[in-house]
Structures are given as structure tokens and as C-alpha cells.
KOLTOR-927311 format. One record per residue (C-alpha): residue number from 0; x, z, y. Coordinates in nm, 2 decimals, padded with zeros to 4 digits, m for minus. Example, Ala and Ser with C-alpha at 12.3 -4.5 7.8 and 13.67 -1.06 7.14 Angstrom:
// residues 2
  resi      xx      zz      yy
     0   01.23   00.78  m00.45
     1   01.37   00.71  m00.11
This chain:
// residues 203
  resi      xx      zz      yy
     0   06.82   11.53   06.72
     1   06.78   11.16   06.73
     2   06.68   11.16   07.09
     3   06.95   11.40   07.17
     4   07.21   11.16   07.00
     5   07.09   10.87   07.23
     6   07.13   11.08   07.53
     7   07.48   11.19   07.45
     8   07.58   10.84   07.37
     9   07.44   10.70   07.69
    10   07.63   10.99   07.88
    11   07.95   10.91   07.73
    12   07.90   10.53   07.80
    13   07.85   10.60   08.16
    14   08.13   10.86   08.21
    15   08.37   10.62   08.05
    16   08.70   10.56   08.23
    17   09.03   10.38   08.18
    18   09.39   10.51   08.24
    19   09.72   10.33   08.27
    20   10.05   10.47   08.14
    21   10.36   10.41   08.37
    22   10.72   10.43   08.29
    23   10.90   10.63   08.55
    24   11.24   10.50   08.59
    25   11.32   10.59   08.96
    26   11.11   10.31   09.10
    27   10.80   10.15   08.98
    28   10.77   09.77   08.95
    29   10.59   09.75   09.29
    30   10.84   09.96   09.47
    31   11.13   09.74   09.32
    32   10.93   09.42   09.43
    33   10.87   09.56   09.79
    34   11.24   09.63   09.84
    35   11.35   09.31   09.68
    36   11.12   09.10   09.92
    37   11.22   09.29   10.21
    38   11.59   09.21   10.14
    39   11.51   08.84   10.10
    40   11.32   08.84   10.44
    41   11.60   09.02   10.62
    42   11.86   08.76   10.53
    43   11.67   08.45   10.61
    44   11.85   08.22   10.86
    45   12.18   08.43   10.83
    46   12.45   08.25   11.00
    47   12.81   08.36   11.09
    48   13.04   08.26   11.40
    49   13.24   08.04   11.17
    50   13.27   07.68   11.10
    51   13.05   07.53   10.81
    52   13.24   07.53   10.47
    53   13.46   07.83   10.58
    54   13.56   08.05   10.29
    55   13.42   08.41   10.32
    56   13.48   08.72   10.10
    57   13.19   08.96   10.11
    58   13.32   09.32   10.11
    59   13.04   09.55   09.96
    60   13.25   09.86   09.95
    61   13.02   10.04   10.20
    62   12.70   09.89   10.07
    63   12.55   10.14   09.84
    64   12.23   10.30   09.73
    65   11.92   10.22   09.53
    66   11.86   09.84   09.52
    67   12.20   09.75   09.68
    68   12.29   09.50   09.41
    69   11.99   09.29   09.48
    70   12.04   09.29   09.85
    71   12.41   09.20   09.81
    72   12.31   08.91   09.60
    73   12.06   08.81   09.87
    74   12.32   08.80   10.14
    75   12.57   08.60   09.92
    76   12.28   08.34   09.84
    77   12.20   08.33   10.23
    78   12.58   08.25   10.30
    79   12.58   07.97   10.03
    80   12.26   07.83   10.15
    81   12.42   07.83   10.51
    82   12.71   07.60   10.39
    83   12.99   07.87   10.35
    84   13.21   07.91   10.05
    85   13.23   08.24   09.87
    86   13.57   08.38   09.79
    87   13.67   08.57   09.50
    88   13.89   08.80   09.69
    89   14.04   08.85   10.02
    90   14.35   08.67   09.97
    91   14.15   08.34   09.89
    92   13.93   08.38   10.21
    93   13.94   08.26   10.56
    94   13.73   08.56   10.67
    95   13.61   08.89   10.54
    96   13.24   08.98   10.60
    97   13.22   09.36   10.56
    98   12.84   09.45   10.52
    99   12.65   09.79   10.53
   100   12.29   09.90   10.49
   101   12.10   10.05   10.77
   102   11.78   10.10   10.56
   103   11.68   09.99   10.22
   104   11.37   10.20   10.12
   105   10.99   10.24   10.14
   106   10.75   10.37   10.37
   107   10.38   10.45   10.28
   108   10.06   10.53   10.51
   109   09.72   10.61   10.38
   110   09.40   10.61   10.59
   111   09.10   10.79   10.50
   112   08.76   10.79   10.64
   113   08.61   11.09   10.51
   114   08.76   11.38   10.33
   115   09.11   11.33   10.20
   116   09.24   11.50   09.89
   117   09.32   11.87   09.96
   118   09.49   12.18   09.79
   119   09.33   12.50   09.91
   120   09.47   12.84   09.83
   121   09.21   13.08   09.68
   122   09.39   13.41   09.66
   123   09.69   13.62   09.78
   124   09.94   13.49   09.51
   125   09.90   13.14   09.65
   126   09.71   12.99   09.35
   127   09.55   12.67   09.48
   128   09.26   12.45   09.39
   129   09.27   12.08   09.43
   130   08.96   11.91   09.59
   131   08.93   11.52   09.51
   132   08.89   11.28   09.79
   133   08.55   11.21   09.92
   134   08.56   10.90   10.12
   135   08.35   10.62   10.22
   136   08.66   10.39   10.26
   137   09.04   10.43   10.26
   138   09.35   10.19   10.25
   139   09.70   10.23   10.18
   140   10.00   10.04   10.30
   141   10.31   10.03   10.12
   142   10.61   09.87   10.29
   143   10.96   09.76   10.18
   144   11.22   09.79   10.47
   145   11.56   09.64   10.47
   146   11.80   09.64   10.75
   147   12.17   09.51   10.71
   148   12.44   09.44   10.95
   149   12.82   09.39   10.93
   150   13.13   09.25   11.11
   151   13.38   08.98   11.05
   152   13.75   08.99   11.05
   153   14.04   08.74   10.97
   154   14.15   08.80   10.62
   155   14.53   08.75   10.68
   156   14.56   08.93   11.03
   157   14.26   09.16   11.04
   158   14.19   09.03   11.37
   159   13.83   09.07   11.47
   160   13.59   08.76   11.47
   161   13.26   08.90   11.56
   162   12.98   09.13   11.45
   163   12.64   09.03   11.28
   164   12.36   09.21   11.46
   165   12.10   09.40   11.23
   166   11.89   09.18   11.01
   167   11.57   09.34   10.95
   168   11.29   09.25   10.69
   169   10.96   09.40   10.59
   170   10.74   09.33   10.30
   171   10.39   09.50   10.29
   172   10.11   09.55   10.02
   173   09.78   09.70   10.15
   174   09.50   09.80   09.92
   175   09.17   09.91   10.00
   176   08.91   10.11   09.84
   177   08.54   10.14   09.92
   178   08.32   10.43   09.81
   179   08.62   10.53   09.59
   180   08.53   10.28   09.34
   181   08.55   09.93   09.45
   182   08.92   09.82   09.53
   183   09.08   09.52   09.65
   184   09.40   09.38   09.81
   185   09.65   09.50   09.55
   186   09.90   09.24   09.50
   187   09.94   09.11   09.14
   188   10.26   08.94   09.01
   189   10.16   08.68   08.75
   190   10.35   08.41   08.57
   191   10.28   08.07   08.68
   192   10.33   07.72   08.54
   193   10.60   07.51   08.70
   194   10.68   07.15   08.67
   195   11.05   07.10   08.54
   196   11.29   07.15   08.80
   197   11.07   07.31   09.03
   198   11.20   07.66   09.00
   199   11.54   07.57   09.16
   200   11.65   07.45   09.50
   201   11.97   07.25   09.56
   202   12.17   07.37   09.86
């Protein structure tokens, strides 16, 4: 009995595993990060065919969808960074910038060298059995994709001033797995130490 107890304890130790519980709120934290960083990249260097210090009203009426509030704020921040003034309404602006999203979502690709996870029907009633992945190496790409565009018109007359070509941004996280055990490449967002004042930039 003593030997049996030792063997049982050793077997339990060798088969131990860990699990993580996630809260499902539509998007995971990683997915939200991918979309936010893609939005930031899409608006890098945004400029309009208007003189610097012009007053612009950002019309977001047609900019909707998941992640849209962050994307709109990123567009407004890019305009401020470029030297334009943000108007509170159309009446106070020199021009209206009507924005629209072409894409604001996620793509995923998985490559497996070996046998991927499969579901196989086992009888006529379409009951299935799941076979786990048996791979030597696999990787997964998760990509946030953002594409925005818009056009400008005079606030008072509605006369066209120009169009903004699609602004495109991508942000990618790639993770790897070897022998279904060893993993690397997964991004980790960790708090860092900052010197006073280094967390903001003056326009």
C-alpha cells in the first residue's frame, strides 16, 4: 500500500496542469489591444489639405462598430498632433471631416506541421469525436486591421475640399509552440516604471 501511494502521488505530480479563467465580454484583452494598436498605426502622419491651425469638426455619424470609440479618439488625437484645432460643432468650424471605417476587426491564421485538431463523425447521427492536435511545431498569427477614410467640406457652404485616402494600419502578435509544450512569442503587456513627465508628449 505504501508503494502504491508513492506511485499514485508521483503520477499526479507528473500529470499536473494549470488552467486560466477568462472573462468573455465580446473581445479579450489581447483582441482589444490588437484593434487599438492597429488604429494608432492607421492614423500615423494624418494630414489634411487645410492650413495649419484650421478649425475642424470631426463628423463621426457614420463611424460605428466595435472599437469605434477608440479609433475616433485616435483620429482626433492625430489631427491635434498635426496642428489643427478641434471644433465642438459644425458652426464653430472652418471645415467638416466626415470619417468612415473600411475595416476595424481581427484576422487569424494558424500553421501546423503535423496533424491539426480534428472532429470526426463516428455514426450516422453525426455524433463526432474530437482528436487533439499532434504537431511538431505550430504558430498562430493574430492581426488587428484598421482602415479609415473620409472627406472634407466647408462647414458653411458644404463645398467639397478634398478626400482623405484610406488610412491603413495593422498590428500583429505571433506565437509559437514546439512539440505542443514549449511556447514563445506571445506578447505580454506589463506595467513599467516611468520618470515623472515621461508618460505624456507636448504637441
